[in-house]
N, C-alpha and C positions, 0 to 999 in steps of 0.2 A: 513520509512514514504513515502507513495506514493505522488508524486507531479505531478500536471497536469498544465504545464506552460501556455498552451493556454487558460485555464479557467480564468474567470474574477473576481470571488468572493473570498474574504478572510473572512471567518466566524470566529468571535472571541467569546471567552467565556463570555464576558460582554454583549452579545446580540447585538453588533454592527456588521454590515456587510460592508466591504469595496469593492467597485466596481472599478476595474482598467479600465478606459475608453479606454485605448489603447490596451487592450487585444483583440485577434481575435474574441472572442465570447461575447464581451461586450454587444452588442445590444440584443442578445438572453438572456443573464443573466439579464439585466434590465427588459425585458418583463416578465420574469419568477418571478422576485423578487418583482416588484412593487405592485402586488395585495395583498400582505400580509406583507409588510414592509413599514416603514415611512422614507422618505428622510430627513436627518438632515442637511447636508451641501454638497456643490458641487463645490469645486474649480476645477482647470484646469484638474488634472490628476486622482485623486482618489475621488470618491463620497462615503459619509458615510450614511448608512441606519441604522435604529434601529428596532428591533423586539419588539413590545409592546403588551400587552393584547388586546387593542382596535383594533390594526391592524389585529391581528389574529382573533378576534371575527367578525369583519366586513367581512373578507375573508370567514369565516365559514358560516355566514349568507347568503353570495352570492353563497354558494354552493361549495366552494373549500375545498376538504378533507384535513385533517391535514397531512395525509401521503403524499399527493401531494406537500405540502409546504416543508416538510422535504426532499422529493426526489428532488425538485428543488434546494435546497441548496446543496445537495450532488452532483447533476449532474454538477453544475457550480462552485463548490469550487475548488480552486487551491490546498488547503491543506485539510486534513481530517476535517470534521465538528465535533467540540467538542460534545461529547455525551451529555453534560449538556444542550447545546443549543437545540439539537433535542428533548430532553426530555421536556424542557420548552415549546417548541412549541406544542408538543403533549398534555401536561398538560393544557395549556391555552385553546387549542382548545376543550378539553374535558369539560371544565367548561361551555362552551356555551350550554345552554339547560339542565344543571343539576338541574335547578330550572324552573318549568313550571307553568304558570298561566292559569287556565281554568275556565269555568263556573262550579258552584257547582250543579251538576245534581240532588242532593238530596233535593234541595230547590227551591222554586219558588219566592224568594224575591230578586233575582238579585245578591246575594252575590257570590264572586269569591272564587276559591280554589287555594292556592299556595302550590305546592307539590315539595318537595326536593327529590333528588335521593337516599339519605340515611339519617339515623337518625343523623349522625355526622354533616352533612351540616345543617340540620334543627336546631340542637342545637346551632351551631355556629352563624347562622343568627338570631335566636331568642335572642341570647345574644348580638348581634351587636347593638351598641347604636342607629344608624340611622335606619337600616332595622328592628330592633326589635320593633320599635315604631308602625309598621304596622302589625306585626306578633304576636299579643297578644291573638287572639282567636284560640286556638289550637284544631284541630280535632282529630289528632292522633300523633304518634311519628314523622311522616314525613310531615304532612300537616297542613295548617292554613286556616281559613276563612278570607277574605279580603273584606272590603267595596268597591264597584265599584268606588267611588270617590277617593279612595287612590291608584288606579291602577298605575297611572303615577308616583306618588311620590315613591311608592314601587320600581318600576323599576329603578328609578334614584339611590336609595340607594343600590339596588342589584348590579348595575354596579360598584358603588364605593366600595362595599364589595368584588368585584372580582368574582361574580357569576351572570352574566347577564341572565335575565329570557328569556325563549322562551314564548312569549305571544300567547296562543292559545285560549283566551277567546272569540274571535270573535267580531262581530260588530253589532250594532243596525242598522236597515234599515232606510234610509232617504226616503223622498218622491220620487216618480218615476220621472225620467227625460227621456223623449222620444227623443232620438237623435241618429244619426248615422253619420259616416264619409262619405263624398261624393266620388264618383269615379272621378268627375270633379269639379274643383273649381267653385265658383260663376261666374267667368269670362269665364268658359268653358275649362280651361287648364286641361289635364289629371292629376289626383292626386292619388298616392299610398303611403302608409306608408312604409318607408324603412324597410328592414329586421331587422336591429339593433334596430330601434325605436319600432317595433312590439315586439321584444324579450324583450326589456326593460319594456314595458307596461305589458307583460305577466308575467315577473319575479315579478313585483310589485303585480299584481292581483292574481297570482298563482291559476288560474282557480277558483277563489272565495273561495278557501279553507281557513281554519282557520290559515294556515301558511302564507297566503299572506294578502294583503290589507293594509300594512303599510311598509314604508321604503323609501330609498333615491336612486334616479337614478343619476349617475354621467356621464355627457357627456360634451364635450367641447362646448363653445359658437359657434354658427353657425351650430351645428349638429342637431338642431331641437328638443330641449327639450320641447318646447310648443306642438309640434305634439305628443310627448309621453304623455303629459298631456291630450290632446284631446282623444287619444286612450284609456287612462285609464278611462276617463269620459264615453266613449262609453261602456266599459266593465262593469263598476260599474252600470251605468244607474240610478243614483240617484242625487238629488239636490247637487250642487257643489259650494263650496266657494273657490275662488282663491285669495291668498294673494300675492301681488307683491311689487316691490320696489319703484314704482313711477307712476305718471299719464301717462307718456310715455309708461310704461310697460302695463298699463291697456288698452291703445289704441291698443297696439300690440296684446294683447290677444283677444280683441274684433274683430279686423280685421281677425285674424286667425280663430276664432270661426265662424264668419259670412261667411268666404270664404270657409271653409273646412268641415263644419258640416251642418246638416239640421235644426239647431236651428234658430228661427226667431230673428231679432234684439230686439223685445219687450220681449223676454225671457231672455235677458242678462241685468242685473241690475248693477248699480254702487253705491258703498257706499264710498263716498269721501267727501271732504270739501264742495263741491258745492251741491251734492245731496246724500241723504242717503236713498237709496231704496234697497230692496232685491227682488230677483226673483229666478227662477229655477237655474240659474247660476248667481252668484254675484261676482263682481270684487272689490277688495279693496286694500289698501296699508298698509304696516307696520306703516307708519307715522301716518295715521289717527287712527289706533288701539292703538298706544302708546301715543296719545295726552291726556293731562290733563291740567286743568286750572292752577294748581300750583303743586309744588313738594310734597305737603302733600296730595293732592287729589287722589281719585281712578282714574282708567282709564275707563271712561264711555263707550267708544266704544268697549271694549272687550265683551260687551253684544251681539255684533253681532254673536259671536259663539253660542249663545242660541236663536237667532232670528228665526231660522228655524230648521227643522229636517234635518240637513245636512247629506248626505250619504258619501260625500267625501270632504276633505279639502286638497287643493294643496298649498304647500309652495314654491313659486318661489324663486330662489336664497337663498336656505335654510341656507347657511353658514352665511347669514346676519341676521338671526332671532333674534330680540331683546329680552332681558330678560323678559319683561312683557308678551310677546307672548309665551315664554317657559312656564311661570307659568300657563297661560290659557290653553295651550296644555296639561299640566299634567292632566287636568280634561276632556280631549277630547279623552281618549284612546278607547272609544267605537265607535268612528268614524274612518272610513278609512282615512289614512293620507299619502300623497305623497309629498316627498321633491325632488326638482329639483335643480341641482347645477353643476357647472363646477369643483368645488373643495370642498373636505370635510374640508380643512384647515380653522380654525377659529382663528382670532387673539386673542380672549379672552380665548382660550384653552377649549371651551365648547363642543368639539366634542363628549364627552361622553353623554352629554344631548341630542344632536341630535340623537345619537344611541338609547338612552332609550326612548325618548318621540316621535320623528318622526318615528324612526325605523332604522334598520341596513341598510347598503348598499346592495341593491338588484341587481344592475347591473352597470357595469363600462366597458368602452371601451377606450383603450389607444388612445390619440390624434393622434399619428403618424400612427396608424392602419387606422383610418378614412381618414387621409391625403393620404396614399398610395392608398386607394380606391376612392379618389377624392371626398369624401363627404364633406371635408373641404379643404380650400386652403393650399398650401405649403407656408411656411413662413421662412424668414431669420430674425435673431435677432442680432442687433448691439448695443453695448454700447459704446458711445463716451465720453471720459473724457476731459472736457474743463477746461483750466486754468483760474484762477482769476487774476485780476490786483493786483499790489502790495498793493494799498490802501485797496482793499477789503479783501485781505489776512490778513492785519493788523486788520481790523474790525472784521474779523472772529476769529483771535487769541485772541482778547480782550473780546469776547462775552461769555456768559454762554453756556452750552452744548446744551440746547434746541434752543436758538437763533442761534447757529452756523449752525444748520441744515437748517433753513430758509434762512440765509445769503447765504449758498452754493446753495440751491435750486433756489433762485431768481437771480443767477449770470447773470448780463446783457450780458456777453460774449457768452451766449447761443444763443442770438438772431441772430448774424451774421451767426452762424453755421446753425441755423434753416432756414435762408434765402437761404443758399447754398443748403440745402436738398430740399427745395421747388423748386429751380431752376433745380435740378437734376431729380425731379419727376414731371415735369411740366405736363405730361400726366396722372399722377396718381390722385386718389381721396383721399385726405389727411385729416386726423383728427389730430389736435394738442391738447394735453390734459395736464392739470397741476393742481396742488393742491391748489395754492394760487390765490385768486381773483385778487389782484393787478397785479400779474405777467401775468395772461391770458388776462386781460384788456389791459395791455401794448402791449402784442404780437398782439392781435386783431387789435389795432390801428396801430401798426407798419406795419403789412402785409396787412391791409385792408380786413380782413375776418370777417364774422359775429361771434358773441360770444354767447354761450349758457351757462348760470349759473343756480343755483337754483332759482334765482329771475326772470329769464326770463319767462314771461307769457306762459302758455301752448300753446295758439293759435300761438304765435310768434315762439315757438320751432317747432311746427308742420309745419309751413310755411317754416322755414329754412331747415328742414329735407326733405320736399317735393322738394324744389329747388335742393337740393343735389342729390336726387334720379333721378330728371329729367335732371341731368348733367348741370344745370344752375350755380352751385357752384363747384369750384375746391377744396375748403378748408373750414373747420369749426374749430373754436377754442372752446374748451370745458373745463369747470371746472370738478370737480369729478363727476358731474351728468352724464358725458360721460362714466363712468365705467359700467353702467348697462342699459339694455333694450333699446338700440338704434338700430333699425332695418334698417341698411344702407348697403344692400348687396354688393354694388359696392365699398365701401371703401377698399382701398388696401395698404395704407400707414398710419401708426400711429407714431407720434413723441411725446413722453412724455418728458416734460421739467421739471417735478417735480412729486413726488409721496408721499404717506402717509408712511413716514419712511420706515420700512422694510416689508411692507405688501405683502406676497406671493399671497394672494387671489386677491389683486388689480392687480398685474402683470398678473395673469391668465385672469382676466376679460378684461383688456385692450387689450391684444393680441387677445382675442376672438372677439373684435369689428371688426377685419379685416379678420377673418377666413372663412366667408361665401364663398362658392365656386364661382369663377368668370366665367362668360359666356365664356370668351376668354382664360381661363386657366392661367391667370396672377398669379405670385408669390406675396404674401403679404410681406411687409417690415415693421419691427417693430424696431424703433430707440428709444434709451433712452439716454438723455443728462444728464450727471452728472458732478459736479465740481471736478476737480482732487485734490487729496491729502486732502480730506475733509471727514467728517462723512457721507455725501451723498454717497460717493463711498463705504463706509463700509456697509451702509444699502442696497445698490444695490446688494451686494453679497447675502444677505438674500432674497431679492425680487425674485431673479432668481431661487431659490430652486425648486419651483413647476414646472416651465417650463422645467428645466433641468431634473427633474424626468420624464417628458413626452417625453424626448428624443431630445429636442431642444438644440442646442449649440449656444453660444453667441460668436460673433466676437467682440473683444475689440480693439478700436482705441484710442490711446493717442494723443491728439492734441499738436502741438508745442506751446511754449509760444508766 
């Protein structure tokens, strides 16, 4: 057996892949493996990845050949790659596109045609309990007619059955949207779309072919996902509905549209709690779409999807898409759909639904690649483990498991360390963020900084953010509303005092708040304070998974008692 000791990967027959982070070629191996494997855990010395059907299908949809995936494993493997693993990767990759959905050219009633690669697959899916419910009208041994309204649900069931469909049925046209990107911003600053942003938009649009027009773009926070959305709007040239996470995000989209496109302010409408207007470009939030008067009622605002003939629907932060919007999206498959996100990780494990209903991953750039090109700031990540007093340790020991996490998260001993960090970064622009309102209120009072929570009026939030941008504020304290859509380019220090259990997506979003490139080239600093010897420390291991996959390493500091 040939052994390559400098190689970093150990590929195992159970489809797990171990990455030795101390190996000479570890960085090369991580870059080659990440596009088609899912990171499972990342302790200090050996990281564990897993090959899954969805990870392979996303890579195939992004244009990565199956043979290149196998070649990457073979090139970086320390020991020979098990033949069964190579065969599994090839087989999963071949399943992508073995079922194709097209328009039925023989009819003019809008019915779709679902065609399988061979009769055996057709029979298998016809007999499948879920997929078979939509494959009842048989055309021939390999094909079925499908009602247009069932397009999304069929695609969901096909993913679950292991045969993801390649959807070539195309799209209906929305109303024309006359817009273009500016060469100079509204304030006269030269503006060009970065090369990777243009590539991302083109990968989504695919020159307007039936193979493009739906899918997800994965870029780190601070890399300009909004610009990708604007470039896609220009390419599509049709009425656009933008779904965002908050009112703050709506304002950010409005600013960018007005600053960098030829659209007039009166062509941009808002559908929110305050005003329910629609226009050539309409901005709304997931919260308003999922509002209902009571748990038994329908979601009245989902009618927005049918309010106009949309040519493009943009899902900002698509990893947060709520279940009711998934259901509505299942009926929107004839509209072009663009998902924007920093991570495909969903805490509810519905990545398969994103793949089926929004579309597969079309473009992805490793965070560290953009950092090396100075498109996002360099960052250091530090986890500090803070002890608890003996009284609080006893309170922790007597509590139930759920209460234990909060007791650890709200450890008062974190505040003195927070003060020390603020003193160390007195010239920095600091964001302090936490999960629990009582905790962040206490911190804001202790350090004399303004606090932004979900209850802070929008006008007050905007004023605080403006003061921070103008360098009139050194520090802002934020609840979880700070996870998303805060456009504060000069923030360069983030201190998280508590988080949402083991949420990898939250860790990625929070780091993203400080990754916008700095005018003076400053390094961003990301601090996490956790209580030592508690469940919070355990969850912190899980939170770090996504950023470790991106190539960031954490320094761990254990404070003295």
